[in-house]
Structure formats: C-alpha cells, structure tokens
DRENVOTOR-391620 format. One record per residue (C-alpha): residue number from 1; x, y, z. Coordinates in steps of 0.001 Angstrom, whole numbers. Layout:
N
NODE  pos       xx       yy       zz
NODE  NUM        X        Y        Z
...
This chain:
419
NODE  pos       xx       yy       zz
NODE    1    63098   -20768    25612
NODE    2    64170   -18878    22531
NODE    3    62722   -21641    20359
NODE    4    59382   -21381    22124
NODE    5    59310   -17599    21623
NODE    6    60128   -17956    17943
NODE    7    57405   -20594    17595
NODE    8    54866   -18287    19288
NODE    9    55851   -15420    16999
NODE   10    55513   -17727    13994
NODE   11    52055   -18850    15084
NODE   12    50954   -15262    15744
NODE   13    52195   -14126    12340
NODE   14    50436   -17067    10695
NODE   15    47171   -16208    12439
NODE   16    47462   -12558    11399
NODE   17    48226   -13478     7789
NODE   18    45328   -15949     7762
NODE   19    42932   -13340     9180
NODE   20    44168   -10792     6633
NODE   21    43704   -13263     3764
NODE   22    40209   -14086     5003
NODE   23    39313   -10388     5257
NODE   24    40379    -9909     1618
NODE   25    37622   -12366      646
NODE   26    34871   -10448     2504
NODE   27    32990    -7517      944
NODE   28    30767    -6809     3978
NODE   29    29448    -8326     7208
NODE   30    25926    -8195     8633
NODE   31    25955    -8833    12397
NODE   32    29320   -10496    11906
NODE   33    28119   -12846     9149
NODE   34    30397   -12427     6131
NODE   35    29321   -12029     2525
NODE   36    32158   -13091      272
NODE   37    33596   -11249    -2697
NODE   38    32779   -14348    -4752
NODE   39    29066   -14105    -3915
NODE   40    29049   -10359    -4553
NODE   41    30718   -10883    -7945
NODE   42    28296   -13700    -8741
NODE   43    25320   -11338    -8488
NODE   44    27129    -8256    -9766
NODE   45    28301    -9895   -12989
NODE   46    24709   -10867   -13782
NODE   47    23333    -7374   -13063
NODE   48    26218    -5601   -14795
NODE   49    25601    -7584   -17952
NODE   50    22085    -6127   -18069
NODE   51    22533    -2448   -17234
NODE   52    26227    -1683   -16776
NODE   53    25831     -534   -13148
NODE   54    29065      148   -11274
NODE   55    30091    -1913    -8252
NODE   56    29625     1115    -5972
NODE   57    26082     1729    -7244
NODE   58    25238    -1958    -7127
NODE   59    26320    -2325    -3490
NODE   60    23180     -721    -1924
NODE   61    20899    -3007    -3973
NODE   62    22830    -6122    -3001
NODE   63    23127    -5022      627
NODE   64    19343    -4450      706
NODE   65    18838    -7980     -645
NODE   66    21148    -9505     1978
NODE   67    19524    -7468     4772
NODE   68    16133    -8871     3772
NODE   69    17577   -12381     3935
NODE   70    19139   -11662     7341
NODE   71    15877   -10201     8653
NODE   72    13893   -13208     7415
NODE   73    16317   -15576     9148
NODE   74    16125   -13482    12309
NODE   75    12337   -13903    12270
NODE   76    12745   -17659    11815
NODE   77    11014   -17844     8438
NODE   78    13598   -20322     7183
NODE   79    12295   -22808     9771
NODE   80     8629   -22611     8725
NODE   81     7354   -25970     7461
NODE   82     6028   -24582     4187
NODE   83     9283   -22728     3523
NODE   84    11344   -25879     3975
NODE   85     8918   -27721     1706
NODE   86     9273   -25091    -1022
NODE   87    13057   -25376     -767
NODE   88    12831   -29148    -1100
NODE   89    10528   -28890    -4117
NODE   90    12818   -26411    -5872
NODE   91    15925   -28378    -4992
NODE   92    14312   -31476    -6464
NODE   93    13282   -29686    -9653
NODE   94    16639   -27983   -10074
NODE   95    18503   -31139    -9142
NODE   96    16791   -32981   -11974
NODE   97    17570   -30081   -14301
NODE   98    21237   -30066   -13283
NODE   99    21522   -33801   -13836
NODE  100    19677   -33898   -17129
NODE  101    20881   -30476   -18299
NODE  102    17268   -29920   -19302
NODE  103    14970   -27323   -17839
NODE  104    11608   -29025   -18205
NODE  105     9148   -28500   -15329
NODE  106     6413   -30987   -14513
NODE  107     2831   -29754   -14418
NODE  108     1332   -29610   -10946
NODE  109    -1757   -28386    -9160
NODE  110    -1856   -24729    -8074
NODE  111    -4423   -23315    -5658
NODE  112    -5639   -19857    -4720
NODE  113    -7368   -19561    -1358
NODE  114    -8487   -17216     1404
NODE  115    -7944   -18031     5060
NODE  116    -9053   -17100     8542
NODE  117    -6197   -18088    10825
NODE  118    -5112   -17815    14410
NODE  119    -1379   -18442    14392
NODE  120       41   -20261    17399
NODE  121     3613   -20595    18707
NODE  122     5390   -23917    18278
NODE  123     5144   -24783    21988
NODE  124     1582   -23630    22600
NODE  125      -15   -24099    26003
NODE  126    -3211   -26115    26411
NODE  127    -5051   -22958    27510
NODE  128    -3965   -21046    24384
NODE  129    -5011   -23952    22164
NODE  130    -8447   -24155    23815
NODE  131    -9007   -20408    23420
NODE  132    -7968   -20518    19756
NODE  133   -10291   -23458    19125
NODE  134   -13168   -21641    20856
NODE  135   -12613   -18525    18718
NODE  136   -12423   -20497    15471
NODE  137   -15534   -22485    16346
NODE  138   -17353   -19152    16707
NODE  139   -16059   -18138    13270
NODE  140   -17276   -21408    11747
NODE  141   -20700   -21025    13377
NODE  142   -21003   -17489    11969
NODE  143   -20073   -18687     8473
NODE  144   -22601   -21506     8592
NODE  145   -25167   -18953     9684
NODE  146   -24632   -16979     6483
NODE  147   -21906   -14486     7487
NODE  148   -19763   -13208     4628
NODE  149   -16326   -14869     4638
NODE  150   -14511   -11641     3659
NODE  151   -16214    -9626     6411
NODE  152   -15347   -12212     9074
NODE  153   -11748   -12479     7789
NODE  154   -11179    -8763     8433
NODE  155   -11405    -9467    12149
NODE  156    -8532   -11945    11883
NODE  157    -5749   -10155     9954
NODE  158    -2733   -12318     9224
NODE  159      333   -11405    11219
NODE  160     3752   -11023     9641
NODE  161     4871   -14599    10312
NODE  162     2102   -16222     8247
NODE  163     3713   -17979     5265
NODE  164      699   -17817     2945
NODE  165     -509   -14651     1232
NODE  166    -4240   -14576      604
NODE  167    -5434   -14729    -2974
NODE  168    -2073   -15673    -4520
NODE  169    -1422   -18755    -6653
NODE  170      756   -21300    -4880
NODE  171     1686   -24890    -5847
NODE  172     -262   -27310    -3680
NODE  173     2905   -29326    -3036
NODE  174     4341   -26276    -1276
NODE  175     1587   -26236     1354
NODE  176     1778   -28053     4654
NODE  177     -269   -31234     4280
NODE  178    -3056   -30034     6577
NODE  179    -3802   -27181     4133
NODE  180    -3521   -29299      974
NODE  181    -5730   -32057     2418
NODE  182    -8521   -29598     3249
NODE  183    -8296   -27732      -52
NODE  184    -8463   -31016    -1990
NODE  185   -11893   -31714     -498
NODE  186   -13384   -28294    -1329
NODE  187   -15306   -27100    -4333
NODE  188   -14705   -23583    -5664
NODE  189   -15805   -20890    -3141
NODE  190   -16558   -23499     -443
NODE  191   -14897   -23274     2974
NODE  192   -13564   -25883     5402
NODE  193   -14311   -26723     9010
NODE  194   -11685   -25510    11525
NODE  195    -8427   -27496    11473
NODE  196    -5050   -27367    13171
NODE  197    -1675   -27232    11393
NODE  198     1896   -26655    12608
NODE  199     1146   -22947    12052
NODE  200    -2056   -22643    14111
NODE  201    -5780   -23152    13583
NODE  202    -7527   -22224    10344
NODE  203   -10617   -22098     8180
NODE  204    -9827   -21918     4452
NODE  205   -11949   -21003     1446
NODE  206   -10928   -22275    -2001
NODE  207   -11016   -19490    -4589
NODE  208    -9683   -21399    -7604
NODE  209    -7322   -24135    -8772
NODE  210    -5404   -24908   -11977
NODE  211    -2649   -27021   -13499
NODE  212      621   -25217   -14221
NODE  213     4402   -25693   -14086
NODE  214     6741   -24799   -11219
NODE  215     8766   -22619   -11231
NODE  216     6813   -20121   -13330
NODE  217     9778   -19430   -15577
NODE  218    12326   -21836   -16993
NODE  219    14620   -18814   -17258
NODE  220    14658   -18598   -13457
NODE  221    15655   -22249   -13255
NODE  222    18351   -21757   -15862
NODE  223    19717   -18791   -13944
NODE  224    20053   -20723   -10682
NODE  225    21313   -23909   -12318
NODE  226    23761   -22135   -14572
NODE  227    25150   -19657   -12079
NODE  228    25755   -21884    -9055
NODE  229    28638   -24324    -9292
NODE  230    28979   -26054    -5936
NODE  231    26105   -27835    -4170
NODE  232    26427   -25676    -1056
NODE  233    26542   -22448    -3047
NODE  234    23587   -23601    -5148
NODE  235    21440   -24338    -2080
NODE  236    22368   -21024     -454
NODE  237    21413   -19101    -3595
NODE  238    18082   -20887    -3666
NODE  239    17357   -20432       48
NODE  240    18365   -16771       84
NODE  241    16231   -16047    -2969
NODE  242    13150   -17638    -1393
NODE  243    13733   -15828     1906
NODE  244    14017   -12481      117
NODE  245    10779   -13248    -1762
NODE  246     9075   -14103     1537
NODE  247    10269   -10801     2970
NODE  248     8973    -8880      -56
NODE  249     5506   -10407      246
NODE  250     5258    -9278     3832
NODE  251     6408    -5720     3256
NODE  252     4372    -3435     1022
NODE  253     6412    -1878    -1730
NODE  254     8795    -4774    -2204
NODE  255     9079    -6364    -5671
NODE  256     6284    -8729    -4775
NODE  257     4453    -6314    -2521
NODE  258     1002    -4846    -3135
NODE  259      972    -1263    -4416
NODE  260    -2387      355    -5145
NODE  261    -3194     3023    -7694
NODE  262    -3998     5330    -4791
NODE  263     -462     4822    -3412
NODE  264      943     5815    -6799
NODE  265    -1383     8787    -7190
NODE  266     -453    10090    -3723
NODE  267     3238     9737    -4515
NODE  268     2759    11468    -7866
NODE  269      945    14422    -6267
NODE  270     3717    14825    -3704
NODE  271     6468    14747    -6362
NODE  272     4705    16270    -9340
NODE  273     7522    18685   -10128
NODE  274     9866    15724   -10682
NODE  275     7833    14730   -13733
NODE  276     7765    18081   -15526
NODE  277     8473    17810   -19247
NODE  278    11020    19773   -21233
NODE  279     8870    19382   -24359
NODE  280     5070    19580   -24709
NODE  281     2980    16424   -25062
NODE  282     -386    15579   -26520
NODE  283    -2673    13187   -24623
NODE  284    -5379    11526   -26683
NODE  285    -5707     9643   -29918
NODE  286    -4913     9817   -33630
NODE  287    -7815     8461   -35718
NODE  288    -7497     7476   -39378
NODE  289   -10833     7102   -41167
NODE  290   -12428     7360   -44640
NODE  291   -13752    10929   -44734
NODE  292   -14858    13981   -42762
NODE  293   -18402    12646   -42326
NODE  294   -17107     9450   -40736
NODE  295   -14773    11523   -38565
NODE  296   -17718    13560   -37212
NODE  297   -19617    10418   -36211
NODE  298   -16584     8823   -34617
NODE  299   -15793    11957   -32619
NODE  300   -19280    11915   -31076
NODE  301   -18827     8297   -30032
NODE  302   -15315     8693   -28634
NODE  303   -15965    11885   -26657
NODE  304   -18341     9940   -24404
NODE  305   -15764     7262   -23548
NODE  306   -12542     7050   -21503
NODE  307    -9360     7036   -23564
NODE  308    -8727     3386   -22727
NODE  309   -11934     2304   -24484
NODE  310   -11404     4138   -27785
NODE  311    -9668     1277   -29588
NODE  312   -12473    -1149   -28744
NODE  313   -15158     1347   -29827
NODE  314   -13438     2033   -33154
NODE  315   -13162    -1715   -33836
NODE  316   -16848    -2277   -33074
NODE  317   -17914      729   -35211
NODE  318   -15789     -496   -38135
NODE  319   -17347    -3963   -37969
NODE  320   -20927    -2699   -37715
NODE  321   -20663       -2   -40395
NODE  322   -18155     -210   -43296
NODE  323   -18520     3563   -43724
NODE  324   -16971     4033   -40256
NODE  325   -13932     1912   -40991
NODE  326   -11102     3417   -38954
NODE  327    -7958     2839   -36911
NODE  328    -6895     4662   -33744
NODE  329    -3625     5034   -31835
NODE  330    -3939     6391   -28283
NODE  331    -1492     7518   -25641
NODE  332      925    10322   -24845
NODE  333     2763    11850   -27798
NODE  334     5778    14062   -27281
NODE  335     6243    16727   -29926
NODE  336     8411    15276   -32670
NODE  337     7314    11673   -32075
NODE  338     4287    11487   -34398
NODE  339     3902    13473   -37657
NODE  340       72    13547   -37405
NODE  341      195    14943   -33867
NODE  342     2918    17425   -34800
NODE  343      844    18860   -37623
NODE  344    -2648    18730   -36104
NODE  345    -1855    19480   -32428
NODE  346     1343    21512   -32542
NODE  347      986    23074   -36031
NODE  348     4431    22071   -37245
NODE  349     5863    19626   -39780
NODE  350     3765    17744   -42283
NODE  351     2390    14260   -42963
NODE  352     1334    12211   -45972
NODE  353    -2290    10984   -45737
NODE  354    -2796     7227   -45771
NODE  355    -4178     5821   -49028
NODE  356    -6555     3363   -47317
NODE  357    -7815     5755   -44622
NODE  358    -7100     9224   -46051
NODE  359    -8810    11405   -43428
NODE  360    -6987    11838   -40117
NODE  361    -8079    13728   -37012
NODE  362    -6920    13945   -33403
NODE  363    -8952    14022   -30208
NODE  364    -7501    14990   -26853
NODE  365    -5552    17815   -25248
NODE  366    -2105    19394   -25244
NODE  367     -120    19139   -22003
NODE  368     2547    21826   -21896
NODE  369     4038    21601   -18400
NODE  370     3727    18010   -17381
NODE  371     1457    14994   -16836
NODE  372    -2046    15411   -15397
NODE  373    -2117    12175   -13392
NODE  374      195     9345   -12465
NODE  375    -1227     7167   -15255
NODE  376      465     9513   -17761
NODE  377     3861     8466   -16399
NODE  378     2914     5238   -14641
NODE  379     6162     3339   -15215
NODE  380     8297     6214   -13937
NODE  381     6096     6719   -10868
NODE  382     6090     2990   -10092
NODE  383     9876     2905   -10331
NODE  384    10351     5971    -8132
NODE  385     7765     4847    -5591
NODE  386     9463     1466    -5267
NODE  387    12844     3122    -4847
NODE  388    11501     5455    -2138
NODE  389     9958     2518     -261
NODE  390    13153      504     -640
NODE  391    15177     3416      701
NODE  392    12995     3763     3812
NODE  393    12951      -12     4335
NODE  394    16710     -136     3893
NODE  395    17174     2535     6558
NODE  396    14856      649     8920
NODE  397    16776    -2589     8338
NODE  398    20096     -835     8920
NODE  399    18907       90    12412
NODE  400    18435    -3584    13296
NODE  401    21802    -4893    12142
NODE  402    25460    -4025    12520
NODE  403    26930    -3538     9043
NODE  404    30644    -3451     8217
NODE  405    31545    -2675     4601
NODE  406    35041    -3393     3313
NODE  407    35411     -381     1000
NODE  408    38967    -1268      -33
NODE  409    37866    -4689    -1260
NODE  410    34840    -3198    -3004
NODE  411    37155    -1067    -5153
NODE  412    38856    -4198    -6484
NODE  413    35678    -5365    -8268
NODE  414    35956    -4195   -11857
NODE  415    33366    -3827   -14598
NODE  416    33551    -7478   -15608
NODE  417    32630    -8583   -12100
NODE  418    36103   -10087   -11588
NODE  419    38871    -8904    -9303
C-alpha cells in the first residue's frame, strides 16, 4: 500500500513538473491554443533587428497578428479551396528554394478581374441553388441588354468570406479552376456567362492580365526559407502569414486594407493639434533660373498650377525656351533645412547663388502653426490612422477570444530575442 502511495505521489509530481516545464515554453494562449516562446522569439528577433523595439512593446503587435490568424481560422478561411491552393503554390516554390538554396521564382500568369457573386454554403440545398441560379441569370440578361457591369455589381456586394478581392492582381494558379477556366476564355473587359464554383455562382469580368513572378518579392521568400528550420514550423509560418493577409484584405485599415484620402483627411481634421510644429515651415517651391525676367514669366505659369505639377511645367518650359531654363524643388521646408528658403522666406542666414542658374526665387506660403491638410504630413497621418484602426480592431478581437498572457515568461526575452 505504501508503495502504491509513493508511486502515485511520484506520478503526480512528474505531471506537475511536466506542466510547469510546458508553461515555461508558452508566452500566451488564445482560447487555450498556446503560442510558444520560440515562435515569439522568432518574430521578435527579426523585428528587433530593424527598430530595436522592446519585448513588452512588441507583444501587442504580435498578439494582434496571432488574433487575426485565430479569427481567420475561426471563420474557416483556412479551408477555402483557393486558400489551400495558394498554400500549395507557395510551399512548392519555397520547397524548391530550400532544396536548391536559390530564390528564383518562375514567371506565371496574373489576372485582375471584377466579379458578381452569390456565395453559397458548402452543403447548399437544391432550393437555394435554384434561387441563386435564377438571380444570376437575371444579372446576365441585364448585362447582355447593355447594363453597366459596375452598376449591377453594387447590388451584389461581396460578403466577408469571399476569398477574392475585386481589382487586385492575383496569380491565376491561385484561383479555383472554375475561375481560371472562365478567365482564360475572356478578352480584356469581356464578361463570362454564369458559372458555379465551390464558392457559389458567379459572373466575372476580366480587367487585365500579365506575366510576373510569384511571390512578388524574393526577399519575402528568403525570409520564410531562412527563418524556418523545421518543416512543420515552416508550413505554420507560411499558413499563418497568408491567413493574416486574408484577414487584412477583409478589414479596412489593415496593412493590405483600402484607405482613402478622405479617411486620412477626416482623421487629420479630428487630430490636427497632434501635428502642430515646433518650428515654422514653408510650403511651396524653390526655383533656380537664369535671371529676373525669366523668373517673372515662370511665376505666372506656376501660380496657375497645383504644386504637384510645377516640376513638369518647369521641365517643359526649359525645353521649349532656352531663356526659361530652370530647376525647381517643391515640398515642405522646415526653417533651417534649406538655405534658399531660410533667406527668402524666413529672412535669416545666407546662400551662395548657383553659377549655372544664378537667380533664385521662392513661391508658396509660410506655415507657422502646423500643416494645412493631411497631404502636408501624409506619412505621419497614414501611420497614426493605421495604428488607431489597429487599436480598435485589436479591442474588438479581444472580445471574441480568451487571452492569457504569461508576463513572467515575457520578461525573460532579452534584447537579442533569446532567453
């Protein structure tokens, strides 16, 4: 009896020690699914090498990435036929690269198309299929009668589960065969008859096609090939990356999401005080020309045009009339960044006239307090807008999953990405 008790105690202690050892290898769990310290370090070391971010500051970015992957899996996107095909294509390309230690991508056909689709569940009823066919036949009849494809398409917006984003380049090999077969028969801007696929029923319009390599960047291939040692780890990295990209395409504001200038302008107006400048700026152009007479003529031409067209106008004027030979530099100039602007706009410092174009003038305005529009600080506004969207999306994702973060383990990740 005593032996049995000792054996039970031994087994219990072993189980506890094993569970403790396993927990030391986990940085966080999403709905109970563990993300290992090794995977965290794998990504962290790569990011840290670029910008020196600390493990604590990197955690939200990585957690956001893993939540997107978890959400995509929850929606079943990893089971979509075209997703599995893309994985197979990439695995084949990267497999060849791993074996040959060469990152050369074969050229393949890419297509850009627009679609009108009615997506159907995998186990669709006969009644649902008949109704979908009836609706798509009506669409096809309207198109043949001269209806505008874009106008009709607005009545059939793609739902979140559609794998294809309209108007984006995609390798034809990554389409389900029903799509690729129809697109192969179409001329540019022509549309197909209705057809079924594993996704539903569709009419597609070919916008364009080209030959290109896949993936787009050999650097991306090198990153995946070089960073993933084991086959299982390699495939997970690939699958997770594609799932996160799928998620981004379906959520505005993600890295691949669509952000309009109006979105940025609205954000800028709401946060204008965040972009106030400590030092005054000049918005306009610095023009170097031959003499004052040439300057007068160039000013008249440039005043009628938007700032973005000044360089083109100066080039054309220089080519048409040697007496108007000139060069222009446009943009935003902070005081102290350009000697010509400092002297002519802010009345400080000095400059030495150019020997080839000795007369210099400026055209534009001084901005003392801050930018006039988001275009003046476009990169900063884009960055901040993305971060604000990511933050709201992150909070929404957090509501859908149970997250357990192992803070003690997180503290063991040092600046080199190693424990």
